[in-house]
N, C-alpha and C positions, 0 to 999 in steps of 0.2 A: 428822721435822724439816720445817718449812715450806720449800718450794722456793726462795722468794725469799731467805730467810735463808741457805740453803746457798750460793747464787750470790753473795750479798753477802760472806760470809766467805771464799770461795775464788775471788773474781773473778780474781785474778792467776794462780792455777793453771789456771783455765779458759782464760784468754787464752794462756798459754804452751803449752797443748796444741797449738795450731795451728802453732807454731814447731817443735815436735818431731814433728809428723805432717804434714809438708808435702805428701807425695804424696796422702794422703787429702784434705786440704784443697783442693788444686788440682783433684782429680777432682770434688769437690763444686761448686766454683766453675764448672768447665767444664759440668757438668750444668745448673746454674742459668742460665748464659748462653744456653742453648738456648731457654729459655722466658721469661726476664725481659726485658721491653721495653727497648730501648736509648734510647728517648726518652720524655718525659712526666714528670709529677710522681709520684714513687714514695714509698711509705711502707713501712718495715719494722716489723712488729709483733713485739715481742720482739727488739730489735736487739742485745742482748748488749753486746759490746765493739766492735761495728762491723766485725767481721771479714768480714761478707758485704755490708753496705750500701756500704762504701767502694769495694771493687773493682768493684761492680756499678753505681756511679754514683747511688746512692740518697741523697738529701740529708736525709731526715727519718726519725726512728725514735721508737718508744716503748719504754720498758724500765722494769719495776718495781724492779729492783735498783739502788740508788744507786751502789754501787761499780762495777758493770758500766757504768752510764750515764756515770760519770765518765771511765772509760777511753775510751769511745766519743766523748765530747765532746773529749777530748784529741786524737782523730783527726779533729776538725773535723766530726763528725756532729751535726746539730741533734737533740737528744733531749728528749722530754717524759717525765716520770715518770708512768706510767699503766699500766693493765692492758688487755689486748686485748678483754676483755668490756665495757669502758666507755671508748671512745676519745674524747679531748678534741678532736674535729674535727667540722666540719659535714658534713651529707649531701653526697654527690657531690663530694668535694673532690679526690680523687686519681685519677690515671689507672690506677694499679695498686698492689697491696699484696703484700708478700712476707712469708711466715712460714716460718722455717727451724727445724725441730725444736721447734716451739712447741705444736702441737696435743697432744702427749703430756704436757704439763705443766699443762693446765687441767682444771678439774673439769667444765666444760660446753663441750665442743668445738662443739656446734651453735650455742650463743649466740655464741661467739667468731667463727664464720664468718659468722653473720648480721650481727653488729656490724661486722665488716670489710667486708662487702658494702655496708653503709649508707654508708660513707665513700668508696666507689669509684664513679666515674661510670658511667652506663649505657654499655655497650660496652667498659668497662675490664676489667682482668685481675686475677685473684688467682693467686698462685703459692705453692704449699705444698710444702715439702720435709720428708720424714719418713723414719724408719727403719721399713721394712716388717717387721712382726713375723714374717711367714711366710718371710723370707729367712734364709740362713745367718747373716748378720750380726745380724739381728733376734733369732734364737734365742740367739746368743752374748750379746747385750746382756741379754736376758731372764734368762739363766742367771746373770749377774753382778750383777743388780740389788741384791742384798743387800750387796754389797761395793763398790759404786760410789756415792760420795757424791752425784753429780749425778743419777743415774738411779734411785735407790732408790724414789722415789715416782712415777716415770713410768708412764704407761699407753701401751704401744705399740699401734699399729693396723696392720691389714693394708691393702694397697692397695685391696682391695674395700671395706673399711669406710670408708676416706677417700673413695673414689668416691661412696658413698652419702651421706656427710655433706655433701660439696660440692654434690651435686645437691639434697639436701634444703634447703640454704641458698639455692637458686634459681639457681645458676650452671649454665652450659651449655657446650658445645663443649670437652669435656675432652680434654686431651692429656697423655701421660706420657713421661718419659724416666728413665733409671736409670744408676747407676754403683755401684762397689764390688761387683762381681759375685763371688759366693762370699765369700771372706774376703780381707782386704787382703794377706795373705802368700801368696796363691795364684799370684802372678806378675803379669807386665805386663798380662795381659788383665783383671785385677781392676779396673784403673783406667780402662778404656775407658768411654765414654758411649754408651749404646744407646737407641734409641727403645723405647717400651712399658714394661711392668712385668712382674714375675714372676721376674726373675733377680737384680736388684740389691738391695743392702741400703739404699742411699740413693736414694730415689725422689722425683722432682719432678713435680708435677702443675700444669698451667696450665689455667685455665678463664675463661670470659667472663661478665660480668654482662649479662643480656639488655637490649636496648633495647625498652622498652615502647611498643607502637604505640598511638597515640591513635585511638579509634574515629572513623570518618568520619561526619560529620553529614549527614543526608539531609533 
């Protein structure tokens, strides 16, 4: 089943998940706050129902699912119906862009990252949050793909694979943080936010679009 159709049909269930899993949600928000800029014009690619844009102060999002976008707009997020591989914005428009568990749902992740890079200003940031397939949580999600309506068609990546995709799209100065260490029911330590990668199931990567230096005329 097409991913957008799944999210359209079950937008309410998706949104209610955050209310029923508050500790996981707050741990993810805490990890994102470490790397999402506090100022500047931000864009969330794949904004869903606005659960991340709103608390992080991001005013603009794109979302292909009409029902998800409707819920986000009810939360006062400005949403365009679009896909991340073809963004309806001019070059160098935003100071940063956020993608939360979006990379796993697109067929061409490299194109997604290049297109996102196009709309970010030189010196701006891309922030990508993903489920590390090599983590305990990632292995659990992978084992349940056939029974989970939202992740049945997802392709999970390792932190090393995301590192390579981001560098391949031209970004530099990579920085990682992580949370959901082990599994969420492993106790209080599971919800801590730590720098780096390799332990957490929910990993956040921040990287910079380089400033191209003009050659000096002689």
